[in-house]
All heavy atoms as an XYZ file, in Angstrom:
641
protein
N      10.259    -23.647     -8.760
C       9.978    -22.229     -8.925
C      10.273    -21.484     -7.607
O       9.816    -21.923     -6.553
C       8.470    -22.030     -9.319
C       8.086    -20.617     -9.510
S       6.401    -20.651    -10.167
C       6.203    -18.907    -10.357
N      11.030    -20.420     -7.638
C      11.452    -19.591     -6.506
C      10.271    -18.703     -6.131
O       9.664    -18.076     -7.052
C      12.674    -18.829     -6.786
C      13.867    -19.815     -7.067
C      15.106    -19.024     -7.378
N      15.585    -18.377     -6.140
C      16.464    -17.480     -6.058
N      16.998    -17.004     -7.164
N      16.898    -17.001     -4.927
N      10.107    -18.421     -4.833
C       9.047    -17.471     -4.445
C       9.468    -16.068     -4.851
O      10.664    -15.764     -4.839
C       8.979    -17.605     -2.946
C      10.230    -18.251     -2.498
C      10.728    -19.062     -3.706
N       8.506    -15.265     -5.173
C       8.836    -13.892     -5.553
C       9.165    -13.080     -4.263
O       8.378    -13.139     -3.326
C       7.666    -13.237     -6.294
C       7.929    -11.828     -6.749
C       6.824    -11.279     -7.598
O       5.884    -11.976     -7.952
N       6.909    -10.033     -7.906
N      10.285    -12.334     -4.284
C      10.638    -11.595     -3.127
C      10.250    -10.180     -3.357
O      10.401     -9.564     -4.374
C      12.159    -11.692     -2.916
C      12.733    -13.132     -2.710
C      14.229    -13.124     -2.589
C      12.083    -13.771     -1.487
N       9.785     -9.525     -2.280
C       9.293     -8.146     -2.359
C      10.308     -7.238     -1.576
O      10.886     -7.675     -0.628
C       7.909     -7.988     -1.804
O       7.507     -6.639     -1.976
C       7.769     -8.361     -0.334
N      10.467     -6.024     -2.025
C      11.392     -5.076     -1.376
C      10.588     -3.939     -0.698
O      11.186     -3.154      0.011
C      12.434     -4.540     -2.356
C      13.372     -5.575     -2.847
C      14.616     -5.060     -3.464
O      14.832     -3.826     -3.453
O      15.416     -5.889     -3.902
N       9.331     -3.878     -0.928
C       8.519     -2.897     -0.230
C       7.051     -3.398     -0.124
O       6.649     -4.234     -0.876
C       8.593     -1.535     -0.872
C       7.935     -1.496     -2.237
N       8.614     -1.915     -3.369
C       6.714     -1.129     -2.635
C       7.802     -1.810     -4.431
N       6.633     -1.335     -3.992
N       6.316     -2.808      0.811
C       4.960     -3.149      0.999
C       4.200     -1.943      1.520
O       4.718     -1.131      2.244
C       4.826     -4.320      2.046
O       3.520     -4.761      2.198
N       2.932     -1.833      1.132
C       2.072     -0.809      1.655
C       0.966     -1.403      2.461
O       0.357     -2.336      2.027
C       1.510      0.011      0.464
C       0.719      1.200      0.855
C       0.358      2.098     -0.348
O       0.321      1.588     -1.494
O       0.054      3.245     -0.126
N       0.657     -0.818      3.601
C      -0.424     -1.290      4.468
C      -1.402     -0.162      4.698
O      -0.976      0.953      5.164
C       0.197     -1.805      5.831
C      -0.886     -2.167      6.760
C       1.110     -2.978      5.566
N      -2.644     -0.465      4.418
C      -3.753      0.454      4.705
C      -4.552     -0.223      5.777
O      -5.108     -1.314      5.512
C      -4.584      0.744      3.473
C      -3.742      1.292      2.345
C      -5.675      1.758      3.841
C      -3.056      2.663      2.558
N      -4.734      0.368      6.930
C      -5.446     -0.154      8.035
C      -6.869      0.321      7.992
O      -7.130      1.472      8.053
C      -4.765      0.215      9.390
C      -5.523     -0.425     10.542
C      -3.313     -0.126      9.393
N      -7.764     -0.672      7.809
C      -9.195     -0.324      7.752
C      -9.874     -0.473      9.079
O     -11.007      0.073      9.280
C      -9.871     -1.233      6.746
O      -9.681     -2.595      7.077
C      -9.333     -1.035      5.354
N      -9.269     -1.166     10.055
C      -9.802     -1.310     11.334
C      -8.657     -1.347     12.361
O      -7.693     -2.120     12.153
C     -10.622     -2.593     11.477
N      -8.693     -0.535     13.364
C      -7.551     -0.416     14.337
C      -7.073     -1.755     14.874
O      -5.888     -1.961     15.091
C      -8.077      0.471     15.453
C      -9.164      1.296     14.787
C      -9.771      0.402     13.770
N      -7.999     -2.716     15.156
C      -7.653     -3.988     15.696
C      -6.865     -4.819     14.711
O      -6.233     -5.809     15.151
C      -8.932     -4.717     16.182
C      -9.869     -5.122     15.105
C     -10.929     -4.109     14.786
O     -10.834     -2.918     15.229
O     -11.864     -4.434     14.030
N      -6.773     -4.464     13.475
C      -5.980     -5.225     12.470
C      -4.545     -4.664     12.307
O      -3.708     -5.302     11.637
C      -6.660     -5.184     11.122
C      -8.019     -5.827     11.068
C      -8.638     -5.618      9.627
C      -7.942     -7.302     11.423
N      -4.255     -3.560     12.873
C      -2.937     -2.908     12.694
C      -1.808     -3.865     12.978
O      -0.891     -4.035     12.097
C      -2.807     -1.672     13.554
C      -1.452     -0.956     13.554
C      -1.156     -0.407     12.206
C      -1.446      0.137     14.671
N      -1.725     -4.435     14.165
C      -0.595     -5.298     14.502
C      -0.457     -6.486     13.543
O       0.649     -6.766     13.041
C      -0.732     -5.794     15.921
C       0.385     -6.647     16.398
N       1.672     -6.169     16.653
C       0.490     -7.966     16.521
C       2.427     -7.181     17.014
N       1.720     -8.348     16.952
N      -1.556     -7.118     13.234
C      -1.546     -8.277     12.355
C      -1.021     -7.979     10.929
O      -0.253     -8.617     10.368
C      -2.913     -8.898     12.267
C      -3.059    -10.048     11.282
C      -4.459    -10.627     11.145
O      -5.380    -10.164     11.892
O      -4.678    -11.428     10.248
N      -1.581     -6.781     10.416
C      -1.157     -6.427      9.067
C       0.310     -6.050      8.958
O       1.006     -6.407      7.988
C      -2.005     -5.262      8.574
C      -3.548     -5.596      8.374
C      -4.292     -4.304      8.096
C      -3.700     -6.628      7.199
N       0.780     -5.316      9.930
C       2.180     -4.912      9.938
C       3.105     -6.111     10.150
O       4.181     -6.239      9.549
C       2.449     -3.841     10.994
C       1.877     -2.506     10.736
C       2.128     -1.564     11.908
C       2.426     -1.897      9.439
N       2.738     -7.022     11.018
C       3.486     -8.275     11.266
C       3.635     -9.080     10.002
O       4.717     -9.581      9.652
C       2.920     -9.056     12.403
O       2.860     -8.280     13.595
C       3.628    -10.324     12.651
N       2.532     -9.257      9.271
C       2.597    -10.013      8.008
C       3.438     -9.369      6.996
O       4.227    -10.029      6.311
C       1.179    -10.295      7.505
C       0.333    -11.286      8.253
C      -1.018    -11.477      7.676
C      -1.777    -12.510      8.464
N      -3.133    -12.706      7.910
N       3.336     -8.033      6.814
C       4.148     -7.303      5.854
C       5.622     -7.398      6.226
O       6.465     -7.615      5.368
C       3.665     -5.877      5.784
N       5.899     -7.268      7.474
C       7.310     -7.322      7.911
C       7.895     -8.735      7.710
O       9.003     -8.881      7.229
C       7.468     -6.945      9.379
C       8.952     -6.934      9.813
C       9.023     -6.572     11.279
O       8.059     -6.579     12.034
O      10.193     -6.397     11.710
N       7.090     -9.806      7.940
C       7.562    -11.186      7.727
C       7.938    -11.391      6.246
O       8.906    -12.040      5.955
C       6.515    -12.172      8.184
N       7.060    -10.885      5.354
C       7.355    -11.007      3.891
C       8.617    -10.363      3.532
O       9.410    -10.871      2.744
C       6.160    -10.527      3.069
N       8.863     -9.140      4.061
C      10.069     -8.367      3.734
C      11.308     -9.076      4.349
O      12.405     -9.009      3.769
C       9.981     -6.972      4.267
C       9.227     -6.036      3.340
C       9.066     -4.640      4.033
C       9.964     -5.841      2.080
N      11.140     -9.706      5.530
C      12.292    -10.370      6.169
C      12.823    -11.440      5.222
O      14.031    -11.666      5.211
C      11.832    -10.928      7.457
C      12.994    -11.287      8.384
C      12.611    -11.739      9.768
N      11.686    -10.782     10.436
C      10.460    -10.988     10.827
N       9.921    -12.183     10.622
N       9.718    -10.118     11.402
N      11.968    -12.143      4.466
C      12.472    -13.140      3.506
C      13.449    -12.510      2.502
O      14.488    -13.052      2.189
C      11.331    -13.817      2.799
C      10.372    -14.657      3.668
C       9.216    -15.149      2.833
C      11.161    -15.840      4.318
N      13.078    -11.378      2.005
C      13.914    -10.684      1.003
C      15.220    -10.172      1.657
O      16.277    -10.336      1.135
C      13.164     -9.468      0.317
O      11.924     -9.981     -0.245
C      13.992     -8.830     -0.722
N      15.033     -9.662      2.891
C      16.213     -9.170      3.646
C      17.250    -10.294      3.839
O      18.445    -10.069      3.665
C      15.788     -8.522      4.924
N      16.729    -11.452      4.195
C      17.588    -12.556      4.426
C      18.294    -13.007      3.140
O      19.473    -13.389      3.177
C      16.808    -13.775      4.985
C      16.184    -13.519      6.384
S      17.470    -13.324      7.666
C      17.943    -14.997      7.843
N      17.582    -12.930      2.024
C      18.173    -13.334      0.709
C      19.282    -12.346      0.330
O      20.299    -12.740     -0.200
C      17.116    -13.438     -0.346
N      19.003    -11.064      0.566
C      19.958    -10.020      0.213
C      21.133     -9.912      1.179
O      22.299     -9.738      0.783
C      19.300     -8.658      0.132
C      18.497     -8.459     -1.124
C      17.886     -7.066     -1.207
N      18.856     -5.983     -0.941
C      18.562     -4.731     -0.920
N      17.291     -4.328     -1.186
N      19.440     -3.825     -0.621
N      20.787    -10.020      2.449
C      21.825    -10.022      3.519
C      22.510     -8.680      3.751
O      23.561     -8.663      4.392
N      21.975     -7.595      3.245
C      22.659     -6.324      3.417
C      21.744     -5.166      3.763
O      22.133     -4.015      3.680
C      23.460     -5.986      2.128
C      22.541     -5.720      0.967
O      21.338     -5.987      1.021
N      23.128     -5.205     -0.104
N      20.492     -5.405      4.114
C      19.573     -4.319      4.380
C      18.564     -4.729      5.492
O      18.240     -5.878      5.614
C      18.782     -3.896      3.151
N      18.187     -3.716      6.282
C      17.195     -3.923      7.273
C      15.835     -3.421      6.729
O      15.701     -3.077      5.534
N      14.869     -3.349      7.620
C      13.542     -2.927      7.247
C      13.164     -1.582      7.894
O      13.428     -1.385      9.092
C      12.458     -4.004      7.686
C      12.801     -5.301      6.993
C      11.102     -3.538      7.393
C      11.995     -6.507      7.440
N      12.644     -0.682      7.108
C      12.192      0.634      7.593
C      10.623      0.644      7.519
O      10.074      0.470      6.418
C      12.792      1.755      6.835
C      12.313      3.164      7.256
C      12.749      3.488      8.641
C      12.931      4.185      6.242
N      10.021      0.901      8.634
C       8.538      1.007      8.666
C       8.226      2.514      8.832
O       8.715      3.137      9.759
C       7.928      0.212      9.915
C       6.407      0.393      9.922
C       8.339     -1.261      9.847
N       7.417      3.056      7.888
C       7.123      4.482      7.945
C       5.613      4.670      8.128
O       4.812      4.060      7.377
C       7.565      5.203      6.607
O       8.969      4.986      6.483
C       7.279      6.646      6.670
N       5.243      5.446      9.097
C       3.861      5.758      9.367
C       3.562      7.048      8.657
O       4.140      8.096      9.031
C       3.576      5.873     10.827
C       2.120      6.157     11.170
C       1.915      6.283     12.664
N       0.531      6.455     13.031
C       0.096      6.740     14.166
N       0.933      6.922     15.179
N      -1.188      6.935     14.341
N       2.694      7.063      7.667
C       2.385      8.237      6.912
C       1.177      8.984      7.539
O       1.133     10.237      7.504
C       2.025      7.934      5.462
C       3.184      7.321      4.782
N       4.213      8.075      4.182
C       3.558      6.017      4.597
C       5.139      7.219      3.650
N       4.750      5.996      3.910
N       0.228      8.297      8.053
C      -0.840      8.808      8.798
C      -1.449      7.690      9.670
O      -0.868      6.639      9.749
C      -1.915      9.485      7.898
C      -2.623      8.555      6.907
O      -2.903      7.421      7.318
O      -2.869      8.963      5.768
N      -2.576      7.959     10.276
C      -3.096      6.973     11.200
C      -3.472      5.641     10.556
O      -3.519      4.605     11.252
C      -4.365      7.545     11.928
N      -3.654      5.611      9.315
C      -4.105      4.362      8.573
C      -3.095      3.878      7.539
O      -3.283      2.777      7.031
C      -5.413      4.590      7.876
C      -6.590      4.863      8.766
C      -7.857      5.068      8.094
N      -7.974      4.244      6.877
C      -8.552      4.509      5.792
N      -9.245      5.660      5.658
N      -8.539      3.729      4.770
N      -2.101      4.628      7.168
C      -1.228      4.358      6.026
C       0.199      4.108      6.468
O       0.800      5.039      7.089
C      -1.332      5.500      5.017
C      -0.500      5.281      3.810
N       0.014      6.338      3.072
C      -0.076      4.159      3.141
C       0.660      5.861      2.107
N       0.648      4.531      2.099
N       0.754      2.945      6.143
C       2.146      2.611      6.514
C       2.788      2.015      5.277
O       2.172      1.403      4.438
C       2.096      1.507      7.571
C       1.540      1.937      8.927
C       0.204      1.994      9.147
C       2.375      2.235      9.955
C      -0.345      2.411     10.344
C       1.906      2.632     11.204
C       0.528      2.689     11.397
O       0.028      3.099     12.547
N       4.113      2.255      5.168
C       4.884      1.587      4.157
C       6.040      0.861      4.901
O       6.540      1.354      5.893
C       5.440      2.497      3.078
O       6.178      3.583      3.753
C       4.354      3.088      2.202
N       6.459     -0.226      4.307
C       7.578     -1.011      4.845
C       8.464     -1.283      3.647
O       7.997     -1.541      2.551
C       7.121     -2.345      5.425
C       6.244     -2.306      6.654
C       4.820     -2.130      6.269
C       6.465     -3.538      7.472
N       9.739     -1.034      3.879
C      10.721     -1.174      2.718
C      12.067     -1.644      3.247
O      12.461     -1.272      4.384
C      10.808      0.167      1.944
N      12.771     -2.343      2.414
C      14.173     -2.634      2.663
C      14.912     -1.334      2.549
O      14.654     -0.556      1.672
C      14.719     -3.664      1.746
C      14.156     -5.075      1.867
C      14.931     -5.999      0.907
C      14.201     -5.608      3.235
N      15.852     -1.114      3.472
C      16.622      0.139      3.438
C      18.043     -0.145      3.812
O      18.359     -0.752      4.852
C      15.977      1.105      4.479
C      16.510      2.521      4.364
O      17.722      2.699      4.384
O      15.687      3.384      4.249
N      18.979      0.229      2.955
C      20.388      0.011      3.227
C      20.908      0.783      4.422
O      21.966      0.410      4.947
C      21.206      0.356      1.960
C      20.947     -0.550      0.801
O      20.562     -1.738      1.056
O      21.054     -0.118     -0.400
N      20.231      1.828      4.789
C      20.633      2.612      5.949
C      20.284      1.917      7.287
O      20.767      2.356      8.341
C      20.020      4.037      5.908
N      19.407      0.934      7.209
C      19.000      0.182      8.396
C      19.884     -1.083      8.450
O      19.971     -1.811      7.457
C      17.523     -0.211      8.347
C      17.143     -1.055      9.545
C      16.639      1.017      8.236
N      20.590     -1.354      9.587
C      21.438     -2.532      9.674
C      20.693     -3.798      9.421
O      19.528     -3.960      9.766
C      21.959     -2.466     11.089
C      21.847     -1.027     11.568
C      20.563     -0.525     10.793
N      21.305     -4.711      8.687
C      20.750     -6.020      8.397
C      20.263     -6.657      9.694
O      21.003     -6.643     10.703
C      21.817     -6.914      7.715
C      21.346     -8.331      7.509
C      20.358     -8.616      6.642
C      21.966     -9.377      8.273
C      19.953     -9.917      6.448
C      21.537    -10.666      8.081
C      20.528    -10.941      7.201
N      19.100     -7.259      9.674
C      18.519     -7.876     10.847
C      17.747     -6.963     11.786
O      17.169     -7.449     12.777
N      17.764     -5.691     11.513
C      17.097     -4.702     12.310
C      15.817     -4.206     11.559
O      15.746     -4.223     10.384
C      17.931     -3.533     12.626
C      19.228     -3.882     13.397
C      18.934     -4.136     14.822
O      18.009     -3.499     15.400
O      19.621     -5.051     15.409
N      14.844     -3.722     12.380
C      13.708     -2.993     11.833
C      13.590     -1.631     12.603
O      13.582     -1.639     13.820
C      12.405     -3.845     12.078
O      12.451     -5.076     11.345
C      11.134     -3.031     11.620
N      13.570     -0.605     11.814
C      13.474      0.783     12.380
C      12.144      1.278     12.017
O      11.551      0.933     10.943
C      14.523      1.687     11.815
C      15.926      1.492     12.263
C      16.266      0.474     13.152
C      16.915      2.324     11.859
C      17.554      0.291     13.582
C      18.255      2.152     12.275
C      18.569      1.082     13.129
O      19.876      1.007     13.578
N      11.579      2.193     12.843
C      10.312      2.841     12.644
C      10.557      4.326     12.549
O      11.397      4.872     13.240
C       9.357      2.475     13.792
C       9.073      1.037     13.881
C       8.182      0.739     15.183
O       7.654      1.724     15.740
O       8.119     -0.422     15.536
N       9.730      5.006     11.725
C       9.695      6.434     11.734
C       8.267      6.858     11.408
O       7.500      6.088     10.865
C      10.688      7.021     10.679
C      10.189      6.852      9.213
C      11.105      7.565      8.297
N      10.724      7.192      6.928
C      11.374      7.585      5.879
N      12.424      8.432      5.949
N      11.000      7.234      4.627
N       7.986      8.080     11.879
C       6.600      8.552     11.638
C       6.634      9.895     10.944
O       7.398     10.800     11.338
C       5.884      8.761     13.007
O       4.580      9.267     12.808
N       5.907     10.028      9.875
C       5.776     11.276      9.185
C       4.438     11.937      9.543
O       4.093     12.959      9.021
C       5.814     11.042      7.667
C       7.073     10.354      7.106
C       6.948     10.124      5.617
C       8.345     11.161      7.474
N       3.778     11.270     10.478
C       2.413     11.693     10.909
C       2.474     12.452     12.195
O       3.035     12.007     13.147
C       1.541     10.464     11.052
C       0.146     10.688     11.589
C      -0.723     11.495     10.887
C      -0.158     10.212     12.857
C      -1.990     11.717     11.454
C      -1.429     10.431     13.392
C      -2.350     11.149     12.696
N       1.949     13.626     12.187
C       1.817     14.438     13.410
C       0.353     14.642     13.658
O      -0.359     15.329     12.852
C       2.512     15.810     13.229
C       2.676     16.558     14.481
C       3.427     17.797     14.323
O       4.507     17.736     13.684
O       3.029     18.811     14.879
N      -0.152     14.053     14.801
C      -1.584     14.202     15.068
C      -1.951     15.699     15.224
O      -1.100     16.489     15.622
C      -1.788     13.465     16.355
C      -0.545     12.706     16.545
C       0.558     13.311     15.762
N      -3.194     16.028     14.956
C      -3.563     17.454     15.115
C      -3.412     17.883     16.522
O      -3.666     17.065     17.447
C      -5.066     17.444     14.690
C      -5.364     16.089     14.175
C      -4.215     15.177     14.511
N      -3.000     19.097     16.757
C      -2.853     19.613     18.109
C      -4.163     20.042     18.647
O      -5.047     20.577     17.931
C      -1.881     20.760     18.076
C      -0.523     20.355     17.641
C       0.459     21.492     17.770
C       1.677     21.081     17.066
N       2.803     20.900     17.769
N      -4.357     19.781     19.892
C      -5.630     20.162     20.549
C      -5.597     21.687     20.853
O      -4.589     22.235     21.223
C      -5.807     19.425     21.888
C      -6.004     17.978     21.674
C      -6.271     17.304     23.012
N      -6.396     15.911     22.802
C      -6.741     15.076     23.786
N      -6.976     15.533     24.968
N      -6.856     13.769     23.571
N      -6.724     22.242     20.661
C      -6.878     23.733     20.918
C      -7.025     23.855     22.402
O      -7.736     23.095     23.056
C      -8.086     24.266     20.196
C      -7.924     24.408     18.712
C      -9.096     25.038     18.068
C      -8.926     25.109     16.550
N     -10.046     25.762     15.908
N      -6.326     24.839     22.888
C      -6.468     25.129     24.367
C      -7.603     26.085     24.552
O      -7.787     27.006     23.811
C      -5.178     25.749     24.866
C      -4.034     24.806     24.926
C      -2.806     25.430     25.494
N      -3.031     25.893     26.873
C      -2.200     26.468     27.599
N      -0.943     26.679     27.166
N      -2.553     26.861     28.844
N      -8.333     25.770     25.558
C      -9.440     26.632     25.945
C      -9.150     27.378     27.191
O      -8.508     26.791     28.118
C     -10.764     25.864     26.100
C     -11.180     25.162     24.857
N     -11.865     25.822     23.885
C     -11.088     23.910     24.470
C     -12.136     24.964     22.865
N     -11.607     23.778     23.205
N      -9.549     28.585     27.227
C      -9.311     29.362     28.479
C      -8.011     30.144     28.436
O      -7.371     30.254     27.444
N      -7.622     30.823     29.519
C      -6.477     31.729     29.554
C      -5.176     31.044     29.400
O      -4.912     29.965     29.730
C      -6.586     32.474     30.867
C      -7.600     31.834     31.661
C      -8.355     30.851     30.775
C-alpha cells in the first residue's frame, strides 16, 4: 500500500512555542509529495498570527520553499505631537 500524498496542509498554532514544530512537520509531509511530483516547490502562507497554509506551488521552483505573509499586524497608535 502506497502512502497517501498531500498537496496542501493547514496549520493552526494554539501555542507560540509549537509554531516551529508544527510548520516543520507540515513541510516534511509536503516534501514527500513534491519529491514524487518533481515539478513544484512549497509555498508557506501566513494568514494571521495563528493560521498558516502550506501548499505545493508550480510557481515555486522544485526543491525550494517560499514564504509569504498576508498578515499585517495592527499599527501602533502614536501618542503626542
